N, C-alpha and C positions, 0 to 999 in steps of 0.2 A: 504494499500499500503505498504510494508517496502522493502527497496531499498537493494539493494544489491551494495555494497560498493566498488566501479572500480573505482581508483585513476587517476582523469583526469589530463593531466600537467600544470605545471603552465605556466601564461601567457597570453597574447591575441591571439585570434584564431576573423578569418572575418569570417561573417557570409555571404551568399551572396546573392547578391541583391534579391527580393519579399520572401525572408525566414526572418521568426521572432526566435531569442533568449530570453526565461525568463526565470529566475530565481523560481522554486517552491519549497516554503516552505510547509512538511509536520507537521503536526500537531496531537499529541493522544492525548486522555483525558483516564486514565487506573483506574478513580475510580470516579463514582456520587460526584460532587462539592454538598456544602450544600448552601443553602442559595438562589436557581436556580428557584424561582417559578413564575409560567407563570400566570400573573393578566394583561389579554387583556384590550387597552384601551376601550374607551365606544362604538365607533364605527367599533370598529375590529373585524373581524370574522374569524375563519379557515374553509375551507372545503375541505372536500378529491377529490380530481381528479381525473373523471375515465379514464379510459386506454384505451377508447378509442375516447376521446378525443384529439386526436393530432393535430387538427389544435388549437386550444385553450392552448396546450402543449407551443409548437412550440410558438405562440405569447406572450405568459407569457415572455417564455422563454429570447425572441427577446428583451423584451421591459426591462428586469432588466439586463441582460448581453451585451447588444451588447457592450454597449463602454467600456466594460472589455473584450472583446476582450473573451465571451464564442459563442464557435461556433460549438463544435465539436456534439451537439445534431441537429444544422440546418442543420450540412452535411450527416446525416443518412439517408439512404431509410426508407420508412415506415415501410415495414416488419421487420428492424432491431432492431428502436426504438420502434416498437408494443411491442414486444419482452421481451424489459427492461420492459416496463411500465406495461404489464401484469403477470409479471412473480410475485407468490405471496410473495416474497423476496424484492418488492420492494413498498414502500408507496409514493402517491405522493402529496401535500395540496396546498392550495390557500388560502393567506393572502387576506383580502375583507377590504376596509372600505368605508362602505355603502353601498355594492354591489359592488363596481368599483376592481379592482385587482389588486390588488398592491402589492402583496409580492410571492414566492417561494420557496417548502422546499423539498426538494425532502431525503428521507433516504434511503439506502442500505445495506437489512440486510442478501443480496445473502451467504457470507463468516460466515460461523459459529461460534458462540462467539465475531461475532464484528457489526458495525455499520459504514456506512461511511457516514458522511454528504455529500451527492454527491453533489447538490446545491444549494445554501440559499444566496437568496437579495430579494434587492426591487426596485422600480422604483423610478428615483432619487427624484421623488417629493415628494414621502412618507420618506425619509431617515432621519430621527436626529428628531421626531417624538414618537419615544417610542417603534413603533412599530416591529423593529428590535430589540432592547432585547425582547420583549413580543416573537418574532416568535422563538429565539434563544433558549430561557428559556423553549418552549412545546416543542423544539425539543430534550431538552437536558432531559425531562423530560421521552419522549416518546421512546427515544433512552434505557435508561436505565431500561426502565417497564421490557422488553425485559431480557434474560439471556444472556448480554454482560458482555466480560470481558475488550471490548476496545471502545474507539467511536474515528473516527479517520478524519480528512479532508486535504485538501492541499489549498493553494493560490501561488498565483505568484505577479511579481510584476507591473503586467500586472492591478490588480484588485486597489481596492479604498485603498489609505496609510492608509486608517480608518480600513481594514478587519484588517489586524495580530494585532493589539493590541488589536481589539473588542474578536476576538477571543481567544486570551492568557487573555481578562478579565474574558472571558466565561469559562478560565479552562482546555485549551486547551496550551500542553508545543509541541514546536517543537520538534521533534527530525532527522532533516533529511531536507537535501540542495541537489536540483534534477535540471538539467540546459535542459529544453524541445526548442527543433529549430522545427518551423510550416511554413509552405505557410499561406503566407499574405493572410489573409479570402477576405479583400480589393482589391487585384488582379484579384481575380477569382469570384468576383461577390456575395461571399456567407453571406459579408454584407456593407453596403454603402460606398465609401471611404471616408465621413465623420463620420466615428465610432471612437471608441478610439482617439481621435486626441492629446491626451498626449503619442502614441506611433508612432515613427517616421516612416514614410513612405518611402522605400527606392524601387523605379520601378527598375528592368531589364534592 
């Protein structure tokens, strides 16, 4: 995602009740970093998720991202999501701990010469135990094994406060800020009202 630089006027702007606004940070990696070798903790394993496993994909997507406002894939119709997952340029991997699914990694190579880290995360109970670092280092190895010139990702302030520094420590550098306005999915029933308690819910 390369943003077009359209200047926003300075000042505060009201967000209508029922809507959310978030600041998105776009980051990129133009050279493969050194010293990012993927070594899995003893109980962890990575497995490719088959495109036909829509229910399993959505369940893991929700388990990893519900509290961080990951909703895009939950809102998609089955045929739309299936078309993405079946594209040969999209690769989805599951991180397992003793057979339990604890992490999601999605790499998108559909843009020639680029790889997008589309989705990356662990379930809450798995954070802070080394799985995230292993998964990221593996993602870096996997992305740069292709003839790409750019590896990129975006995060927003709905995400964990640890996400942005983690991406930067991994070798990604911020290159743009964007503002996204969206319907609050807690009011549409897409996620429970208890999701993302760090994001204020303002009803119409």
